[in-house]
N, CA, C and O atoms as a GROMACS GRO file, in nm:
protein
  332
    1MET      N    1 -13.221  -7.651  15.262
    1MET     CA    2 -13.328  -7.718  15.332
    1MET      C    3 -13.462  -7.664  15.280
    1MET      O    4 -13.468  -7.558  15.218
    2THR      N    5 -13.565  -7.739  15.305
    2THR     CA    6 -13.700  -7.697  15.264
    2THR      C    7 -13.785  -7.680  15.388
    2THR      O    8 -13.789  -7.767  15.475
    3VAL      N    9 -13.855  -7.566  15.395
    3VAL     CA   10 -13.948  -7.540  15.504
    3VAL      C   11 -14.084  -7.506  15.444
    3VAL      O   12 -14.093  -7.458  15.331
    4THR      N   13 -14.188  -7.531  15.520
    4THR     CA   14 -14.322  -7.490  15.479
    4THR      C   15 -14.351  -7.356  15.544
    4THR      O   16 -14.342  -7.342  15.666
    5VAL      N   17 -14.385  -7.258  15.462
    5VAL     CA   18 -14.416  -7.125  15.513
    5VAL      C   19 -14.565  -7.102  15.500
    5VAL      O   20 -14.622  -7.118  15.392
    6ARG      N   21 -14.627  -7.065  15.610
    6ARG     CA   22 -14.771  -7.037  15.612
    6ARG      C   23 -14.792  -6.889  15.640
    6ARG      O   24 -14.723  -6.829  15.722
    7TYR      N   25 -14.888  -6.832  15.568
    7TYR     CA   26 -14.920  -6.691  15.584
    7TYR      C   27 -15.063  -6.679  15.634
    7TYR      O   28 -15.151  -6.755  15.592
    8PHE      N   29 -15.088  -6.585  15.724
    8PHE     CA   30 -15.220  -6.570  15.782
    8PHE      C   31 -15.271  -6.427  15.771
    8PHE      O   32 -15.194  -6.332  15.762
    9ALA      N   33 -15.404  -6.414  15.771
    9ALA     CA   34 -15.475  -6.287  15.777
    9ALA      C   35 -15.433  -6.194  15.663
    9ALA      O   36 -15.430  -6.235  15.548
   10SER      N   37 -15.401  -6.068  15.696
   10SER     CA   38 -15.370  -5.969  15.592
   10SER      C   39 -15.245  -6.006  15.513
   10SER      O   40 -15.233  -5.968  15.396
   11ILE      N   41 -15.152  -6.079  15.573
   11ILE     CA   42 -15.032  -6.120  15.500
   11ILE      C   43 -15.071  -6.221  15.392
   11ILE      O   44 -15.023  -6.213  15.279
   12ARG      N   45 -15.156  -6.316  15.426
   12ARG     CA   46 -15.206  -6.414  15.328
   12ARG      C   47 -15.277  -6.343  15.214
   12ARG      O   48 -15.256  -6.376  15.097
   13GLU      N   49 -15.360  -6.246  15.247
   13GLU     CA   50 -15.433  -6.172  15.144
   13GLU      C   51 -15.338  -6.098  15.052
   13GLU      O   52 -15.358  -6.097  14.930
   14ALA      N   53 -15.235  -6.035  15.107
   14ALA     CA   54 -15.140  -5.958  15.025
   14ALA      C   55 -15.058  -6.049  14.934
   14ALA      O   56 -15.036  -6.016  14.818
   15ILE      N   57 -15.014  -6.162  14.987
   15ILE     CA   58 -14.928  -6.252  14.910
   15ILE      C   59 -15.010  -6.336  14.811
   15ILE      O   60 -14.960  -6.375  14.706
   16GLY      N   61 -15.135  -6.362  14.846
   16GLY     CA   62 -15.222  -6.435  14.754
   16GLY      C   63 -15.219  -6.585  14.768
   16GLY      O   64 -15.269  -6.657  14.681
   17GLN      N   65 -15.160  -6.634  14.876
   17GLN     CA   66 -15.161  -6.778  14.902
   17GLN      C   67 -15.144  -6.802  15.051
   17GLN      O   68 -15.089  -6.719  15.123
   18GLY      N   69 -15.192  -6.916  15.096
   18GLY     CA   70 -15.187  -6.948  15.237
   18GLY      C   71 -15.060  -7.016  15.281
   18GLY      O   72 -15.021  -7.007  15.398
   19SER      N   73 -14.994  -7.086  15.187
   19SER     CA   74 -14.871  -7.155  15.224
   19SER      C   75 -14.790  -7.187  15.100
   19SER      O   76 -14.840  -7.186  14.988
   20GLU      N   77 -14.663  -7.216  15.123
   20GLU     CA   78 -14.575  -7.257  15.015
   20GLU      C   79 -14.455  -7.330  15.073
   20GLU      O   80 -14.416  -7.306  15.188
   21ALA      N   81 -14.396  -7.419  14.994
   21ALA     CA   82 -14.271  -7.483  15.031
   21ALA      C   83 -14.159  -7.393  14.981
   21ALA      O   84 -14.160  -7.350  14.866
   22VAL      N   85 -14.064  -7.364  15.068
   22VAL     CA   86 -13.954  -7.272  15.034
   22VAL      C   87 -13.822  -7.344  15.054
   22VAL      O   88 -13.793  -7.395  15.162
   23ASP      N   89 -13.741  -7.347  14.948
   23ASP     CA   90 -13.603  -7.395  14.959
   23ASP      C   91 -13.521  -7.276  15.007
   23ASP      O   92 -13.523  -7.170  14.945
   24THR      N   93 -13.450  -7.294  15.116
   24THR     CA   94 -13.381  -7.181  15.177
   24THR      C   95 -13.242  -7.219  15.227
   24THR      O   96 -13.216  -7.333  15.264
   25ALA      N   97 -13.155  -7.120  15.228
   25ALA     CA   98 -13.023  -7.135  15.290
   25ALA      C   99 -13.024  -7.069  15.428
   25ALA      O  100 -12.924  -7.073  15.500
   26ALA      N  101 -13.137  -7.008  15.466
   26ALA     CA  102 -13.149  -6.938  15.594
   26ALA      C  103 -13.134  -7.036  15.709
   26ALA      O  104 -13.176  -7.152  15.701
   27THR      N  105 -13.074  -6.988  15.816
   27THR     CA  106 -13.059  -7.072  15.935
   27THR      C  107 -13.144  -7.022  16.052
   27THR      O  108 -13.157  -7.090  16.154
   28THR      N  109 -13.203  -6.902  16.037
   28THR     CA  110 -13.288  -6.846  16.142
   28THR      C  111 -13.416  -6.791  16.080
   28THR      O  112 -13.424  -6.770  15.959
   29LEU      N  113 -13.515  -6.767  16.165
   29LEU     CA  114 -13.639  -6.706  16.116
   29LEU      C  115 -13.613  -6.568  16.055
   29LEU      O  116 -13.672  -6.534  15.952
   30GLY      N  117 -13.526  -6.490  16.116
   30GLY     CA  118 -13.496  -6.357  16.064
   30GLY      C  119 -13.433  -6.363  15.926
   30GLY      O  120 -13.466  -6.283  15.838
   31ALA      N  121 -13.343  -6.458  15.905
   31ALA     CA  122 -13.279  -6.473  15.774
   31ALA      C  123 -13.380  -6.519  15.670
   31ALA      O  124 -13.374  -6.476  15.555
   32LEU      N  125 -13.473  -6.606  15.709
   32LEU     CA  126 -13.578  -6.648  15.617
   32LEU      C  127 -13.666  -6.529  15.580
   32LEU      O  128 -13.701  -6.512  15.463
   33ARG      N  129 -13.702  -6.449  15.678
   33ARG     CA  130 -13.782  -6.330  15.650
   33ARG      C  131 -13.710  -6.240  15.550
   33ARG      O  132 -13.771  -6.189  15.456
   34ASP      N  133 -13.579  -6.221  15.569
   34ASP     CA  134 -13.501  -6.139  15.475
   34ASP      C  135 -13.501  -6.199  15.335
   34ASP      O  136 -13.510  -6.125  15.237
   35GLU      N  137 -13.489  -6.331  15.324
   35GLU     CA  138 -13.494  -6.396  15.192
   35GLU      C  139 -13.628  -6.370  15.124
   35GLU      O  140 -13.634  -6.342  15.004
   36LEU      N  141 -13.736  -6.381  15.201
   36LEU     CA  142 -13.869  -6.359  15.144
   36LEU      C  143 -13.887  -6.213  15.103
   36LEU      O  144 -13.945  -6.184  14.999
   37ILE      N  145 -13.838  -6.121  15.184
   37ILE     CA  146 -13.844  -5.978  15.151
   37ILE      C  147 -13.769  -5.951  15.021
   37ILE      O  148 -13.812  -5.871  14.939
   38ALA      N  149 -13.656  -6.019  15.003
   38ALA     CA  150 -13.574  -5.998  14.883
   38ALA      C  151 -13.644  -6.041  14.755
   38ALA      O  152 -13.602  -6.002  14.646
   39ARG      N  153 -13.749  -6.120  14.765
   39ARG     CA  154 -13.827  -6.157  14.646
   39ARG      C  155 -13.895  -6.036  14.584
   39ARG      O  156 -13.928  -6.036  14.465
   40GLY      N  157 -13.916  -5.932  14.666
   40GLY     CA  158 -13.984  -5.812  14.618
   40GLY      C  159 -14.135  -5.832  14.618
   40GLY      O  160 -14.186  -5.928  14.676
   41GLY      N  161 -14.206  -5.742  14.553
   41GLY     CA  162 -14.350  -5.750  14.539
   41GLY      C  163 -14.423  -5.761  14.670
   41GLY      O  164 -14.388  -5.695  14.768
   42PRO      N  165 -14.528  -5.845  14.672
   42PRO     CA  166 -14.610  -5.855  14.794
   42PRO      C  167 -14.536  -5.912  14.915
   42PRO      O  168 -14.569  -5.878  15.028
   43HIS      N  169 -14.435  -5.998  14.891
   43HIS     CA  170 -14.357  -6.049  15.004
   43HIS      C  171 -14.284  -5.934  15.073
   43HIS      O  172 -14.285  -5.923  15.195
   44ALA      N  173 -14.221  -5.848  14.992
   44ALA     CA  174 -14.147  -5.735  15.048
   44ALA      C  175 -14.240  -5.639  15.121
   44ALA      O  176 -14.206  -5.589  15.228
   45ALA      N  177 -14.355  -5.614  15.062
   45ALA     CA  178 -14.448  -5.519  15.122
   45ALA      C  179 -14.507  -5.570  15.253
   45ALA      O  180 -14.518  -5.494  15.350
   46SER      N  181 -14.543  -5.697  15.259
   46SER     CA  182 -14.613  -5.747  15.377
   46SER      C  183 -14.519  -5.793  15.489
   46SER      O  184 -14.560  -5.798  15.605
   47LEU      N  185 -14.393  -5.825  15.456
   47LEU     CA  186 -14.299  -5.872  15.557
   47LEU      C  187 -14.188  -5.772  15.587
   47LEU      O  188 -14.094  -5.803  15.659
   48ALA      N  189 -14.199  -5.651  15.531
   48ALA     CA  190 -14.094  -5.549  15.541
   48ALA      C  191 -14.051  -5.523  15.684
   48ALA      O  192 -14.130  -5.532  15.778
   49ARG      N  193 -13.922  -5.491  15.698
   49ARG     CA  194 -13.870  -5.450  15.827
   49ARG      C  195 -13.943  -5.323  15.869
   49ARG      O  196 -13.971  -5.237  15.786
   50GLY      N  197 -13.972  -5.313  15.994
   50GLY     CA  198 -14.048  -5.198  16.043
   50GLY      C  199 -14.197  -5.227  16.052
   50GLY      O  200 -14.270  -5.154  16.119
   51LYS      N  201 -14.244  -5.333  15.984
   51LYS     CA  202 -14.384  -5.373  15.996
   51LYS      C  203 -14.395  -5.472  16.112
   51LYS      O  204 -14.306  -5.553  16.136
   52ALA      N  205 -14.503  -5.463  16.182
   52ALA     CA  206 -14.528  -5.558  16.292
   52ALA      C  207 -14.568  -5.692  16.233
   52ALA      O  208 -14.676  -5.707  16.176
   53VAL      N  209 -14.480  -5.790  16.248
   53VAL     CA  210 -14.505  -5.925  16.199
   53VAL      C  211 -14.468  -6.022  16.310
   53VAL      O  212 -14.359  -6.016  16.366
   54ARG      N  213 -14.560  -6.111  16.342
   54ARG     CA  214 -14.531  -6.216  16.440
   54ARG      C  215 -14.489  -6.340  16.364
   54ARG      O  216 -14.527  -6.359  16.249
   55MET      N  217 -14.410  -6.424  16.430
   55MET     CA  218 -14.360  -6.545  16.367
   55MET      C  219 -14.374  -6.664  16.462
   55MET      O  220 -14.366  -6.650  16.584
   56ALA      N  221 -14.397  -6.779  16.401
   56ALA     CA  222 -14.401  -6.902  16.480
   56ALA      C  223 -14.317  -7.007  16.409
   56ALA      O  224 -14.314  -7.013  16.286
   57LEU      N  225 -14.249  -7.089  16.487
   57LEU     CA  226 -14.171  -7.200  16.434
   57LEU      C  227 -14.230  -7.326  16.493
   57LEU      O  228 -14.230  -7.346  16.615
   58ASN      N  229 -14.280  -7.413  16.406
   58ASN     CA  230 -14.346  -7.537  16.449
   58ASN      C  231 -14.453  -7.509  16.554
   58ASN      O  232 -14.462  -7.577  16.656
   59GLN      N  233 -14.533  -7.407  16.527
   59GLN     CA  234 -14.650  -7.367  16.606
   59GLN      C  235 -14.616  -7.310  16.743
   59GLN      O  236 -14.699  -7.311  16.833
   60ILE      N  237 -14.493  -7.261  16.759
   60ILE     CA  238 -14.452  -7.196  16.884
   60ILE      C  239 -14.407  -7.055  16.850
   60ILE      O  240 -14.317  -7.037  16.768
   61LEU      N  241 -14.469  -6.953  16.912
   61LEU     CA  242 -14.427  -6.816  16.887
   61LEU      C  243 -14.277  -6.804  16.912
   61LEU      O  244 -14.226  -6.849  17.014
   62SER      N  245 -14.208  -6.743  16.817
   62SER     CA  246 -14.062  -6.738  16.824
   62SER      C  247 -14.012  -6.602  16.778
   62SER      O  248 -14.083  -6.528  16.709
   63ASP      N  249 -13.889  -6.569  16.818
   63ASP     CA  250 -13.829  -6.445  16.768
   63ASP      C  251 -13.740  -6.478  16.649
   63ASP      O  252 -13.727  -6.594  16.609
   64GLU      N  253 -13.678  -6.375  16.595
   64GLU     CA  254 -13.601  -6.391  16.472
   64GLU      C  255 -13.476  -6.476  16.487
   64GLU      O  256 -13.420  -6.521  16.387
   65SER      N  257 -13.432  -6.499  16.609
   65SER     CA  258 -13.311  -6.578  16.630
   65SER      C  259 -13.338  -6.729  16.633
   65SER      O  260 -13.244  -6.808  16.642
   66ALA      N  261 -13.465  -6.769  16.626
   66ALA     CA  262 -13.499  -6.912  16.631
   66ALA      C  263 -13.434  -6.985  16.514
   66ALA      O  264 -13.436  -6.937  16.400
   67THR      N  265 -13.378  -7.101  16.542
   67THR     CA  266 -13.303  -7.179  16.443
   67THR      C  267 -13.397  -7.265  16.358
   67THR      O  268 -13.481  -7.338  16.410
   68LEU      N  269 -13.380  -7.254  16.226
   68LEU     CA  270 -13.459  -7.335  16.133
   68LEU      C  271 -13.397  -7.474  16.118
   68LEU      O  272 -13.276  -7.490  16.128
   69VAL      N  273 -13.482  -7.572  16.095
   69VAL     CA  274 -13.438  -7.707  16.063
   69VAL      C  275 -13.516  -7.754  15.942
   69VAL      O  276 -13.627  -7.706  15.916
   70ASP      N  277 -13.459  -7.846  15.868
   70ASP     CA  278 -13.525  -7.899  15.749
   70ASP      C  279 -13.661  -7.956  15.786
   70ASP      O  280 -13.674  -8.029  15.884
   71GLY      N  281 -13.762  -7.922  15.707
   71GLY     CA  282 -13.897  -7.972  15.730
   71GLY      C  283 -13.979  -7.890  15.828
   71GLY      O  284 -14.094  -7.924  15.856
   72ALA      N  285 -13.922  -7.782  15.880
   72ALA     CA  286 -13.994  -7.700  15.978
   72ALA      C  287 -14.114  -7.630  15.914
   72ALA      O  288 -14.120  -7.611  15.793
   73GLU      N  289 -14.209  -7.594  16.000
   73GLU     CA  290 -14.323  -7.512  15.958
   73GLU      C  291 -14.304  -7.374  16.019
   73GLU      O  292 -14.288  -7.360  16.140
   74VAL      N  293 -14.306  -7.273  15.933
   74VAL     CA  294 -14.291  -7.134  15.976
   74VAL      C  295 -14.420  -7.061  15.944
   74VAL      O  296 -14.476  -7.077  15.836
   75ALA      N  297 -14.467  -6.981  16.037
   75ALA     CA  298 -14.588  -6.902  16.014
   75ALA      C  299 -14.558  -6.754  16.034
   75ALA      O  300 -14.488  -6.716  16.128
   76PHE      N  301 -14.612  -6.673  15.944
   76PHE     CA  302 -14.604  -6.527  15.956
   76PHE      C  303 -14.745  -6.474  15.968
   76PHE      O  304 -14.833  -6.512  15.890
   77PHE      N  305 -14.769  -6.385  16.065
   77PHE     CA  306 -14.901  -6.329  16.081
   77PHE      C  307 -14.891  -6.192  16.149
   77PHE      O  308 -14.797  -6.164  16.223
   78PRO      N  309 -14.990  -6.108  16.123
   78PRO     CA  310 -14.989  -5.976  16.188
   78PRO      C  311 -15.024  -5.991  16.334
   78PRO      O  312 -15.087  -6.090  16.374
   79PRO      N  313 -14.985  -5.894  16.416
   79PRO     CA  314 -15.025  -5.899  16.557
   79PRO      C  315 -15.177  -5.891  16.567
   79PRO      O  316 -15.243  -5.823  16.489
   80VAL      N  317 -15.230  -5.960  16.662
   80VAL     CA  318 -15.375  -5.964  16.680
   80VAL      C  319 -15.412  -5.875  16.798
   80VAL      O  320 -15.352  -5.884  16.906
   81THR      N  321 -15.509  -5.792  16.777
   81THR     CA  322 -15.559  -5.711  16.888
   81THR      C  323 -15.698  -5.758  16.920
   81THR      O  324 -15.769  -5.810  16.834
   82GLY      N  325 -15.736  -5.741  17.040
   82GLY     CA  326 -15.869  -5.783  17.081
   82GLY      C  327 -15.910  -5.708  17.206
   82GLY      O  328 -15.833  -5.634  17.265
   83GLY      N  329 -16.032  -5.730  17.242
   83GLY     CA  330 -16.074  -5.660  17.360
   83GLY      C  331 -16.186  -5.730  17.429
   83GLY      O  332 -16.234  -5.683  17.532
   0.00000   0.00000   0.00000
């Protein structure tokens, strides 16, 4: 399946692009994250396990167990703090 992956804030800066179409065999957000980490380089550094990364599926905040569907939009972004 193909999903659109969008990157925001420091993750976008590290990866060097705001979005990309990704052909994936992943069925969940967590599996997609692992596929992207496996690419190495900036993907591995910015999406690494142990780093605080928020995820959204079709513009809804989701956890790693969320099920992917063909054509979905996935967003990765750092947690936002404010005051």
